[in-house]
C-alpha positions, 0 to 999 in steps of 0.5 A: 124175773117175770117171763114175758110171753104173748098169746097168738091165736092159732089151731091148738095142737095135740100134746101129751103130759106124763109123770114118771114116778120112778124118775120123779119126772114130769114131761109135757111135749107137743106131738110132732107135726109134719115138717114145714114146707120151707124146712123140707127137701133141699132146704132141710138137707142144706141146713143139716149139712151146715149144722143150722138148727132152729133157735131154742130158749130155756126158761128155768124156774127151779127144777122146771125147764120150759122150752121155747123154740123155732123162729117164733119162740113158741112154747113147745115142751117143759119138764120138771124134776119133782116128787109127786108126793110133795105136790099139794093134793086137792079133790078138785081144781077148777077149770079156768075160763079159756079166752082163746086157743093157739100159741104162747111165745116169748115176747122178746127172746133174749139175743145174748143167751139161751137161758132165762132164769125166772127166779121162782120156785113153782108150786104144784097142785094136783087133783088125782081124781081129775088127772089135773095139775096146776103149776103156779108161779106165785102170782096173785090169782086175779087178772089172769087170762087163760089160753088153751095151747094144746089139748092138755095144756092151758097157760095163764098169763097176766100183765106181768107175764106167765102165771100158771101152767094147767095140765089135764089128762096127766098120765101117772106111771 
């Protein structure tokens, strides 16, 4: 299943990307931002007392799980259980031409479930020298538009949905 997403211009946020060898864990997450005014103070207390949380959807591609959350269903994090020794190594990954910066959101979040099975096994291409990782969802490489979502993530989108995730400044521990 194609994961249909859309881009919305906005300020790029700070984020971090790390791979932990001992756990075979790749993690990407936006840095926390101050609470939005509408979710602070009294409203936050009422929501907490009533158990109201922001909606969250998980897009799953094999062992990669992407988190889309909030009322706008924007990409906030992803993680993968993956072995770095099985990634395709390359000396250089070309930096894609970025056409915009902002948020990537689910076009139409499902109302009947919180999980979306992408039905694909992503491939991982890694340049250790550049500290860059490309996660590819098996689509043809033409027609992809690239958007900077954070200071270390570029998302590739084509007419059929999410095509690539490109991490830079990947810290390997």
